[in-house]
C-alpha positions in Angstrom: 39.4 27.8 -1.4 39.3 25.6 1.5 36.4 27.2 2.8 34.6 26.4 -0.2 35.4 22.9 -0.3 34.6 22.5 3.3 31.1 23.7 2.6 30.5 21.5 -0.7 31.7 18.6 1.6 28.9 19.6 4.4 26.5 20.0 1.5 27.5 16.6 0.2 26.8 15.4 3.3 23.4 16.9 3.9 21.9 15.8 0.5 23.1 12.3 1.1 20.8 12.2 3.9 17.7 13.4 1.9 15.3 11.0 0.7 15.9 9.6 -2.8 13.0 9.8 -5.6 11.3 6.5 -6.2 11.4 5.2 -9.6 10.3 1.9 -11.4 12.8 -0.5 -12.7 12.6 -1.0 -16.5 12.1 -4.9 -17.2 13.1 -6.5 -20.4 10.6 -9.3 -21.4 11.1 -12.0 -23.6 9.3 -11.6 -27.2 5.6 -12.8 -27.0 4.8 -16.1 -28.4 2.7 -16.8 -31.5 0.5 -19.4 -31.8 2.0 -20.8 -35.3 5.4 -20.7 -33.9 7.1 -24.2 -34.1 9.8 -23.2 -31.5 10.4 -21.4 -28.2 13.1 -20.4 -25.9 13.3 -21.2 -22.2 13.2 -17.2 -22.1 10.1 -17.4 -23.5 8.8 -19.4 -21.0 9.9 -17.1 -18.2 12.5 -19.2 -17.2 16.0 -17.7 -15.8 19.5 -19.4 -16.6 19.8 -22.9 -14.8 23.2 -23.1 -13.0 24.5 -26.5 -12.0 27.3 -26.9 -9.6 29.5 -30.2 -9.3 30.0 -32.9 -8.1 26.2 -33.4 -8.7 23.3 -31.3 -9.1 19.8 -31.3 -10.5 17.5 -28.6 -12.1 14.0 -28.9 -13.6 11.7 -26.5 -15.5 8.1 -27.1 -16.6 6.1 -26.2 -19.4 2.6 -27.3 -21.1 2.0 -27.4 -24.8 -1.7 -26.2 -26.3 -4.1 -29.2 -26.4 -4.8 -28.6 -30.0 -1.4 -28.8 -31.2 -0.9 -32.0 -33.4 2.9 -32.7 -33.1 4.8 -33.8 -35.9 8.1 -35.7 -36.2 11.5 -33.9 -35.6 11.1 -32.5 -32.6 14.2 -31.3 -30.8 15.7 -29.5 -28.0 18.5 -27.2 -28.9 20.7 -26.9 -25.8 23.0 -23.5 -25.4 25.3 -24.3 -22.5 28.4 -23.1 -20.7 31.0 -25.2 -18.9 33.6 -24.3 -16.4 36.2 -27.1 -15.5 38.2 -25.2 -13.0 41.4 -27.4 -11.7 44.0 -26.6 -8.9 47.5 -24.8 -10.0 49.1 -27.6 -9.2 47.3 -29.8 -11.4 48.1 -30.6 -15.2 45.3 -28.7 -17.0 45.7 -30.9 -20.0 44.6 -33.7 -17.7 41.2 -32.2 -17.1 38.3 -34.6 -16.1 34.8 -34.1 -17.1 31.2 -35.7 -16.3 28.2 -36.0 -17.9 25.0 -34.1 -18.2 21.9 -36.1 -18.5 18.6 -34.8 -20.0 15.1 -36.4 -18.9 11.9 -35.4 -20.3 8.7 -36.7 -18.1 11.5 -38.8 -16.0 12.7 -40.5 -19.2 16.2 -40.0 -20.7 16.2 -38.4 -24.0 20.1 -37.4 -24.1 23.6 -37.9 -22.2 26.0 -35.3 -22.9 29.7 -35.9 -22.2 31.5 -33.1 -20.6 35.1 -32.9 -21.1 36.4 -29.3 -21.7 35.7 -25.6 -20.7 33.7 -23.4 -23.4 30.1 -22.6 -24.7 28.4 -25.2 -26.8 25.5 -25.9 -28.7 23.8 -29.3 -28.7 20.8 -30.8 -30.4 19.0 -33.5 -28.5 16.0 -35.6 -30.8 12.8 -35.6 -28.7 10.8 -38.6 -29.5 7.0 -37.7 -29.5 6.4 -41.0 -27.3 8.3 -39.1 -24.7 5.5 -36.2 -24.4 3.3 -38.1 -22.3 3.0 -35.9 -18.8 3.0 -37.7 -15.3 2.0 -34.8 -13.8 -1.7 -34.0 -12.5 -1.6 -30.6 -14.2 -0.7 -31.8 -17.4 2.5 -30.0 -17.6 5.7 -31.6 -18.8 8.9 -31.8 -16.9 12.5 -31.2 -18.2 15.3 -32.3 -15.9 19.1 -31.7 -16.1 21.3 -33.6 -13.9 25.0 -33.3 -13.6 27.3 -36.1 -12.8 31.1 -35.0 -12.2 32.2 -37.6 -9.8 35.9 -37.3 -11.1 35.4 -33.7 -9.2 35.6 -35.9 -6.0 38.7 -38.2 -7.1 40.5 -34.9 -8.4 41.3 -31.3 -7.4 38.7 -29.7 -9.9 35.4 -28.2 -9.9 32.7 -28.5 -12.7 30.1 -25.6 -13.0 27.5 -25.6 -15.9 25.0 -22.9 -17.0 22.2 -23.8 -19.4 21.2 -20.6 -20.8 17.7 -19.3 -21.5 18.2 -19.0 -25.2 18.2 -22.5 -25.3 15.0 -23.8 -27.1 12.5 -26.5 -28.1 11.2 -26.9 -31.7 7.8 -28.7 -32.0 6.8 -28.9 -35.5 3.0 -29.0 -35.4 -0.7 -28.8 -37.0 -3.6 -27.0 -35.5 -6.3 -29.1 -34.7 -10.0 -28.0 -33.5 -10.0 -27.8 -29.7 -12.1 -30.0 -27.3 -15.4 -28.5 -26.3 -16.4 -30.9 -23.6 -17.3 -29.1 -20.4 -15.9 -31.5 -18.2 -12.4 -30.1 -18.9 -13.4 -26.5 -17.9 -11.6 -24.0 -17.8 -9.7 -25.6 -20.6 -9.6 -24.9 -23.6 -10.0 -21.5 -22.5 -7.1 -21.8 -20.0 -4.5 -24.4 -20.8 -1.5 -23.2 -18.7 0.8 -23.8 -21.8 3.6 -21.7 -23.4 1.0 -19.2 -24.4 -0.4 -16.6 -22.3 -4.3 -17.4 -21.9 -6.8 -14.7 -22.9 -10.4 -14.6 -23.8 -13.0 -11.8 -24.5 -16.1 -11.6 -22.7 -19.1 -10.4 -24.8 -22.1 -8.8 -23.2 -25.3 -7.1 -24.8 -25.1 -3.4 -26.0 -27.4 -2.4 -23.1 -27.3 -5.3 -20.3 -29.4 -5.4 -17.6 -27.8 -5.0 -14.2 -28.5 -9.0 -14.0 -26.6 -9.6 -17.2 -23.8 -7.4 -16.1 -23.6 -9.1 -12.7 -23.6 -12.6 -14.5 -20.5 -11.0 -16.7 -18.7 -9.9 -13.4 -19.5 -13.6 -11.7 -18.2 -15.3 -14.8 -15.0 -13.2 -14.8 -14.6 -13.8 -10.8 -15.0 -17.6 -11.3 -12.6 -18.1 -14.3 -9.7 -16.1 -12.8 -10.1 -18.0 -9.6 -9.8 -21.3 -11.1 -6.8 -20.1 -13.1 -5.2 -18.4 -10.2 -5.5 -14.8 -11.9 -3.4 -16.4 -15.0 -6.1 -15.4 -17.8 -6.3 -12.1 -19.5 -9.7 -11.4 -19.9 -11.4 -8.1 -21.4 -14.7 -7.1 -22.1 -16.9 -5.7 -25.2 -20.5 -4.6 -26.1 -21.7 -7.0 -28.9 -21.5 -4.1 -31.0 -18.0 -3.6 -30.5 -16.7 -6.8 -32.0 -14.4 -6.5 -35.0 -13.4 -8.8 -37.6 -10.1 -8.8 -36.0 -11.6 -9.8 -32.2 -13.5 -12.1 -33.8 -10.5 -14.0 -35.5 -8.0 -13.9 -32.7 -9.9 -14.6 -29.4 -12.0 -17.1 -27.7 -15.1 -15.5 -26.9 -17.4 -15.7 -23.8 -21.1 -14.7 -24.5 -22.8 -13.7 -21.5 -26.4 -12.3 -21.5 -30.0 -13.6 -21.9 -31.2 -15.4 -25.0 -32.8 -12.2 -26.6 -29.8 -10.0 -25.6 -26.9 -11.8 -27.9 -28.1 -12.4 -31.4 -24.4 -13.4 -32.4 -25.4 -16.4 -30.8 -27.2 -17.4 -33.8 -23.9 -17.6 -35.7 -22.6 -20.3 -33.5 -23.3 -23.8 -34.0 -24.6 -24.7 -30.5 -25.9 -27.8 -29.2 -28.9 -26.2 -28.1 -29.7 -23.4 -30.9 -31.9 -20.2 -30.4 -35.1 -19.9 -32.1 -37.3 -16.8 -32.2 -34.7 -15.5 -28.9 -35.6 -18.6 -27.2 -33.8 -21.8 -26.5 -37.2 -23.8 -26.4 -38.7 -25.7 -23.6 -35.8 -25.3 -21.1 -38.0 -23.0 -18.5 -35.9 -21.6 -15.9 -32.8 -23.2 -16.2 -29.5 -21.7 -16.7 -27.5 -22.7 -19.9 -23.8 -23.2 -20.4 -22.5 -24.5 -23.7 -19.3 -24.4 -25.6 -18.7 -24.5 -29.5 -15.9 -24.3 -32.0 -15.4 -20.7 -32.9 -17.2 -20.2 -36.7 -14.6 -17.3 -37.1 -11.5 -19.2 -36.0 -11.5 -23.0 -35.7 -8.5 -22.8 -33.4 -10.6 -21.2 -30.5 -14.2 -21.7 -28.9 -17.1 -19.9 -28.1 -18.5 -20.5 -24.2 -22.1 -19.3 -23.9 -23.4 -18.2 -20.2 -27.0 -17.9 -20.8 -31.0 -18.6 -20.1 -34.3 -17.3 -20.9 -34.3 -14.6 -18.5 -32.2 -12.5 -15.8 -32.4 -15.3 -13.1 -31.7 -18.2 -15.6 -28.3 -16.3 -16.6 -27.4 -15.5 -13.1 -28.0 -19.3 -12.3 -25.5 -20.1 -15.0 -22.8 -17.8 -14.3 -23.0 -18.8 -10.5 -22.5 -22.5 -11.6 -19.9 -21.9 -14.0 -18.0 -19.9 -11.1 -17.3 -23.1 -9.4 -15.4 -24.5 -12.0 -17.1 -28.1 -12.1 -19.7 -28.4 -15.2 -21.7 -31.5 -15.5 -22.9 -32.0 -19.0 -26.5 -32.6 -20.1 -27.3 -34.8 -23.2 -24.2 -33.6 -25.0 -20.7 -33.2 -23.5 -20.7 -29.3 -24.4 -23.9 -28.5 -22.8 -25.2 -28.0 -19.4 -28.4 -27.1 -17.6 -28.6 -25.6 -14.4 -31.9 -26.0 -12.2 -30.7 -24.2 -9.1 -27.8 -23.1 -7.5 -27.5 -23.4 -3.7 -25.8 -20.1 -2.6 -25.1 -21.2 1.1 -21.5 -21.5 2.0 -20.3 -24.9 2.7 -19.9 -25.6 6.3 -19.0 -29.1 6.6 -18.4 -30.5 10.4 -14.8 -31.4 10.3 -13.6 -34.2 12.5 -11.4 -33.0 15.3 -8.6 -36.0 14.5 -8.4 -37.6 11.2 -5.4 -39.1 9.4 -3.9 -38.6 6.2 -5.8 -42.0 5.0 -9.1 -40.5 6.4 -8.7 -37.6 3.9 -8.0 -40.0 1.2 -4.3 -40.1 0.9 -1.9 -42.9 0.8 1.6 -43.5 2.3 4.1 -41.6 0.6 7.9 -42.6 -0.2 10.2 -39.8 -0.9 13.4 -41.4 -2.6 16.4 -40.3 -4.3 18.8 -37.4 -3.7 17.6 -33.6 -3.5 14.1 -32.3 -2.5 10.6 -33.5 -3.1 7.4 -32.1 -2.0 4.0 -33.7 -1.6 0.8 -31.5 -0.6 -2.1 -32.6 1.5 -5.6 -30.5 1.9 -7.9 -30.4 4.6 -10.9 -28.1 5.2 -11.7 -26.0 8.3 -15.2 -24.7 8.3 -16.0 -21.0 7.6 -15.9 -18.8 10.7 -13.8 -21.3 12.7 -10.1 -21.9 13.4 -7.9 -24.1 15.6 -6.8 -23.8 19.1 -3.4 -23.7 20.3 -3.7 -27.1 21.0 -3.7 -28.2 17.3 -0.8 -30.6 15.8 0.4 -32.5 13.1 1.5 -35.8 13.9 4.1 -37.2 11.5 4.4 -41.1 11.1 7.7 -41.7 9.4 10.7 -44.2 8.8 13.8 -43.6 6.8 16.9 -45.1 5.7 20.3 -45.1 7.6 22.4 -44.1 4.5 21.4 -40.2 4.9 23.8 -37.4 5.7 21.6 -36.7 8.7 23.4 -32.9 8.9 21.8 -32.1 5.2 18.6 -34.4 5.6 15.5 -33.8 7.1 11.6 -32.9 6.6 10.3 -29.3 6.4 6.5 -28.5 7.0 4.7 -25.6 5.6 1.1 -24.8 6.1 -0.6 -22.3 3.4 3.0 -21.5 2.5 4.0 -20.6 6.1 6.9 -22.7 7.6 5.6 -24.5 11.0 8.2 -26.9 11.6 11.0 -29.4 10.6 12.4 -32.7 11.7 15.8 -33.7 12.0 16.7 -37.4 11.0 19.0 -39.4 13.0 20.1 -43.0 13.6 17.8 -42.9 16.4 14.8 -42.5 14.2 16.3 -44.8 11.5 16.3 -47.7 14.1 12.6 -47.4 14.6 10.2 -48.6 12.1 7.5 -45.9 12.9 8.5 -42.8 14.4 5.8 -40.3 15.7 6.8 -36.7 16.0 4.2 -34.0 16.5 4.5 -30.6 14.9 2.2 -27.7 16.6 0.1 -25.9 14.1 0.0 -22.2 14.9 -3.9 -20.8 14.8 -2.3 -17.9 12.8 -1.3 -20.2 10.0 -4.8 -21.8 9.9 -7.5 -20.3 7.1 -11.2 -20.7 7.1 -12.1 -22.9 4.1 -9.4 -24.9 2.3 -5.7 -25.6 3.8 -2.7 -26.6 2.1 -0.3 -28.8 4.1 3.1 -29.3 2.3 5.8 -32.0 3.5 9.0 -31.2 1.9 12.0 -33.8 2.0 15.5 -33.1 1.5 17.6 -36.2 1.3 21.6 -36.2 0.7 23.8 -39.3 0.9 26.7 -39.7 3.4 29.2 -39.4 0.6 28.6 -36.1 -1.4 30.4 -38.1 -4.4 28.0 -40.8 -4.3 25.9 -41.7 -7.4 22.7 -39.6 -7.3 21.2 -42.7 -8.8 22.0 -44.9 -6.1 19.1 -46.7 -4.1 18.9 -46.7 -0.6 17.8 -43.0 0.3 14.4 -42.7 1.3 11.9 -41.4 3.9 8.3 -42.6 4.1 5.5 -40.9 5.4 2.9 -43.4 6.6 -0.9 -42.7 5.7 -1.8 -43.0 9.9 0.0 -39.7 10.0 -2.7 -37.6 11.6 -4.2 -33.9 12.1 -5.4 -33.0 15.4 -7.6 -29.9 14.8 -9.9 -28.9 17.7 -11.6 -26.1 16.4 -13.0 -22.7 18.1 -14.9 -19.7 16.4 -12.5 -17.5 14.7 -11.9 -14.0 16.2 -13.8 -11.2 14.6 -11.6 -8.8 12.8 -12.6 -5.4 13.6 -11.2 -2.1 12.2 -12.0 1.0 14.2 -10.9 3.2 11.8 -10.6 1.5 8.2 -8.0 2.6 5.7 -7.5 1.9 2.2 -4.2 0.2 3.0 -6.5 -2.9 4.2 -7.9 -3.4 0.4 -9.1 -5.9 -0.3 -10.1 -6.5 3.0 -13.2 -6.6 4.2 -14.6 -7.5 0.9 -12.6 -10.9 0.6 -13.9 -12.2 4.5 -16.7 -13.8 2.8 -15.2 -16.6 0.4 -18.2 -16.5 -2.0 -18.2 -12.6 -2.2 -21.9 -12.8 -1.2 -21.6 -9.8 1.0 -20.1 -7.6 -1.8 -22.3 -5.5 -4.1 -21.0 -3.5 -7.1 -22.9 -0.4 -7.8 -21.6 0.8 -11.3 -22.7 3.6 -13.9 -25.2 2.5 -16.5 -24.0 2.1 -19.7 -20.2 2.9 -19.0 -18.1 0.3 -20.4 -14.8 1.7 -18.8 -16.9 1.4 -15.3 -17.9 -2.3 -16.2 -14.4 -3.3 -17.1 -12.8 -1.9 -13.9 -15.6 -3.5 -11.7 -14.9 -6.9 -13.3 -11.1 -6.4 -12.7 -11.9 -5.6 -9.0 -14.0 -8.7 -8.9 -11.7 -10.8 -10.5 -9.0 -9.8 -7.8 -11.3 -10.3 -5.1 -12.1 -13.6 -6.1 -8.6 -15.2 -6.4 -8.1 -13.9 -2.9 -11.2 -15.1 -1.5 -10.9 -18.4 -3.1 -14.5 -19.4 -2.7 -16.1 -22.6 -4.2 -18.6 -20.2 -5.6 -19.2 -16.6 -6.2 -22.1 -14.6 -5.6 -21.6 -11.1 -5.8 -24.4 -8.5 -6.3 -24.1 -5.9 -9.1 -26.6 -3.0 -9.4 -26.7 0.1 -11.5 -26.5 3.5 -9.7 -29.7 4.8 -11.1 -31.6 1.8 -9.5 -30.8 1.3 -6.0 -33.1 3.7 -4.2 -35.4 1.0 -3.5 -32.7 -1.4 -2.7 -31.6 -2.4 1.1 -28.2 -2.2 0.9 -27.6 -2.9 4.6 -26.1 -6.5 4.2 -23.6 -5.3 1.9 -20.0 -3.9 1.7 -20.2 -1.5 -1.5 -17.7 -1.1 -4.3 -18.9 2.1 -6.5 -17.5 2.6 -9.9 -18.1 5.3 -12.4 -18.2 8.8 -13.2 -19.7 10.9 -10.1 -22.1 13.3 -11.7 -23.7 10.3 -13.6 -24.3 8.1 -10.8 -27.3 8.8 -8.7 -25.7 7.0 -6.0 -23.1 8.7 -5.5 -25.2 12.0 -5.5 -27.2 10.6 -2.6 -24.0 10.1 -0.2 -21.9 13.0 -1.6 -22.3 14.9 1.5 -20.5 11.8 3.5 -17.8 11.4 1.2 -14.3 12.2 2.4 -13.8 14.6 -0.5 -17.5 15.5 -1.8 -17.8 16.8 -5.5 -19.3 20.0 -6.2 -22.9 20.1 -7.8 -22.6 19.1 -11.6 -18.8 18.5 -11.4 -16.9 15.5 -11.7 -13.7 16.8 -9.9 -13.8 16.2 -6.4 -13.1 18.7 -3.7 -9.2 19.0 -2.7 -9.5 21.3 0.2 -8.2 18.8 2.4 -4.9 18.6 0.5 -2.0 20.4 2.2 -1.4 22.2 -1.3 -4.4 22.9 -3.2 -3.6 23.5 -7.1 -5.8 25.0 -9.7 -6.6 21.9 -11.7 -8.0 22.1 -15.2 -11.3 20.0 -15.0 -10.7 18.4 -18.5 -7.7 17.0 -17.4 -8.2 13.3 -16.4 -8.3 12.4 -12.6 -9.1 9.3 -10.9 -10.3 9.3 -7.3 -10.7 6.4 -4.5 -12.8 7.3 -1.5 -13.4 5.1 1.8 -16.5 5.7 3.8 -18.5 3.6 6.2 -22.0 2.6 4.9 -24.9 4.8 5.8 -27.1 1.8 5.7 -24.9 -0.1 8.3 -21.8 1.5 9.9 -20.3 -1.8 10.1 -19.9 -2.1 6.2 -17.6 0.0 4.2 -18.1 1.8 0.6 -15.2 2.1 -1.5 -15.7 4.3 -4.6 -13.7 4.1 -7.5 -14.3 7.1 -9.5 -13.0 9.4 -12.1 -13.8 12.4 -14.4 -13.3 10.6 -17.6 -12.9 7.0 -18.6 -9.2 7.2 -18.1 -9.8 8.4 -14.8 -11.8 5.8 -13.8 -9.0 3.4 -15.3 -6.3 5.1 -13.3 -8.2 4.7 -10.1 -9.0 0.9 -10.5 -5.4 0.4 -11.6 -3.8 2.2 -8.7 -6.1 0.1 -6.3 -5.2 -3.4 -8.1 -1.6 -3.0 -8.8 0.5 -4.2 -6.4 3.2 -1.8 -7.4 1.0 1.2 -6.8 -1.1 -0.2 -4.0 1.6 0.2 -1.6 1.2 3.9 -2.0 -2.3 4.2 -1.1 -3.3 4.8 2.6 -6.2 7.1 4.5 -9.3 7.5 3.0 -9.0 9.7 -0.1 -6.7 9.2 -3.1 -6.2 11.4 -6.1 -4.7 9.7 -8.8 -3.2 11.3 -11.8 -1.4 8.6 -14.2 1.3 7.1 -12.2 1.2 9.9 -9.4 -0.6 9.1 -6.1 -1.8 11.5 -3.5 -3.1 9.9 -0.4 -4.9 12.0 2.6 -7.0 10.7 5.5 -9.5 13.4 6.2 -10.3 11.9 9.7 -6.8 13.0 11.4 -6.5 15.5 13.9 -3.7 18.0 14.2 -0.2 16.9 13.5 1.0 15.5 16.6 -2.0 14.2 18.2 -2.1 10.5 18.6 -6.0 10.0 18.7 -8.0 9.4 15.6 -11.5 10.3 15.3 -13.8 7.4 15.1 -17.0 7.9 13.1 -20.2 7.3 15.5 -23.7 6.9 14.4 -25.8 9.9 14.8 -29.5 9.6 16.0 -30.7 9.0 12.5 -28.1 6.1 12.2 -26.1 8.1 9.7 -22.0 8.8 10.4 -21.2 11.8 12.2 -18.5 13.9 10.3 -15.3 13.7 11.7 -13.1 16.9 13.4 -11.0 19.1 11.4 -9.3 17.0 9.0 -5.5 17.0 8.1 -3.4 15.3 5.4 -1.2 12.1 5.2 0.3 11.8 2.0 1.4 8.7 0.7 5.0 9.9 0.8 4.9 10.4 4.7 7.3 12.9 6.1 9.6 10.6 7.9 10.1 11.5 11.6 14.2 11.9 11.2 13.8 14.6 8.9 13.6 17.2 11.1 16.6 16.5 13.4 18.6 15.8 10.2 17.9 19.3 9.3 18.6 21.0 12.6 21.9 19.1 12.7 22.8 20.2 9.1 22.1 24.1 9.8 24.3 23.6 12.9 27.1 22.0 11.1 26.7 24.9 8.1 26.6 27.4 10.9 29.9 25.7 12.4 31.7 26.1 9.3 31.0 29.4 8.7 32.1 30.7 12.3 35.6 28.6 12.0 36.0 30.4 8.2 35.5 33.7 9.8 37.7 33.2 13.0 40.4 31.5 10.6 40.3 34.4 8.1 40.4 37.1 11.1 43.6 35.0 12.2 45.3 35.6 8.9 44.5 39.1 8.6 46.4 39.7 12.0 
């Protein structure tokens, strides 16, 4: 019995060393909001519970309301709050002292709640409509809670308050027609409101490659201007249903003669005989109230021909649209596709950049942001710095107050305040700027001020707490060429590199299967992800159909190919160079390089990701997003784009079976060899096949497993020996 118990212990120890299987946590989300609802909870705003700890605390939430809501009287805020007042054991609990919870909306008081006892309470606060004037540049409303319990400083007690996310707003409203002025683009498609914004991109039934490129450019531009916050879907015009017409903003992308549905839309420039008239080669952007749903709009991106439609799409991708004779009509003569490279001054003040002096006031933390531009292909030298010019109050608790500086969300320095700095009218303190924190293009410098009074029990509204950041603060930015990032052996782990190294995506070409909507949707989703990362001022990606690239010079481009292998002439032409080629006529890749080769039913969906050097220029890469079915294509693109699955992708060949991901690098030598085979150009300028490949699965075999197994086996053997010796002694 003892022997069995000891063996169980050893096996238990052994299994505690073995890796656990990986799973995904189930996340419970709040119910989706409906556009006709008058009320919404904090949970539906994706807010967690707010906790305020006495004696003083402040918490805020931000929300937007749809611009087509006409608010009516009787708006309310219903608070669900829990209060905990804890006194010392020696204090008479019948003599607890409370405090107050002050509620601000857009920095105006809408209610003051006296707090005198513990428990859970519901309190309604009327919301005057005149308070719903946002003071923020993004148009969102600011709801702030301020806890004041100064009695906690006089008596030995603590006060905590929880504002539960079941708290809700009630906004009775009517729906009005949306504003179609193009000056406000991307509104009303995107409003950053309490609702998830979505739109349906409508393309012709048989779009030309230029029309498909335009749809891809439009999606990339919209997602870049909204931070990837919109839900975009794509449908052929014949796939529109009564439900989709009634429940979506529509974005019609295509030439004048390709989308007869435009005849049904009351546009400022109407179609006649499949033409917009005498506009010539101009691109056209128009917006009108949807005839199928007066709460929504129809955005038209079009032109008389392919080139005109491309111009309209590229202009829209900038996010800035200048109207023509009507506020909802724009005509585009030409688009400058050159990347903007301004000559930035080495030494410039905040005032030179267009900013005024900023004064941070009051208790708590506030942040101001400043933008500056670094030319594409440039970075700063190690001599770069931000010279902060400041002055501040002497009433601050220096141990808990200070300034914190971040660049592109990377901390680069802090400033400690003191009596010495308080006694100088203008302090000048230099913060070094690391070149690694600087990005080519737009950079965002954040200055956060945390201010706390000397007395923790001081009134949070007391005057005299301030730090002034003067406009003569300056940025010294000596420039140097940015180091060229080279990847000797590229790996799918690096995606979205190298595609986002050009901010306008101008060196990226999509090659997709013709008349495959699933391939088109996947390509558009990939382009949207790239655009939010590249953050260009304009987007100019190229798109070709797989059966029309034979005469196209592909040497300038990194390539993303999407579709079904057997139906893509492009894939057939490079098939022998793929890490896992496809047998003739088959849509299932050869899996001979996998450690275990299974018999797979070719009718079962499967997705594939393959990475290889471009035969047209070995410095460029090709990523093939393929599938043996529409589901397989979707699986492959989802695996590439979803952050939760992307971390499982590595090597140059990936098999995707729903949520199962198997990664392999066909370029690796034998296990234990450190060197990797680097593709070298052949005499014909083509990549040379690497040596015998071996696998590196996404679930890499950890180096510690073998020693642990050896130790475990030794332990088991030792237990058996001890058991045998013990048994013999008992017999003797």
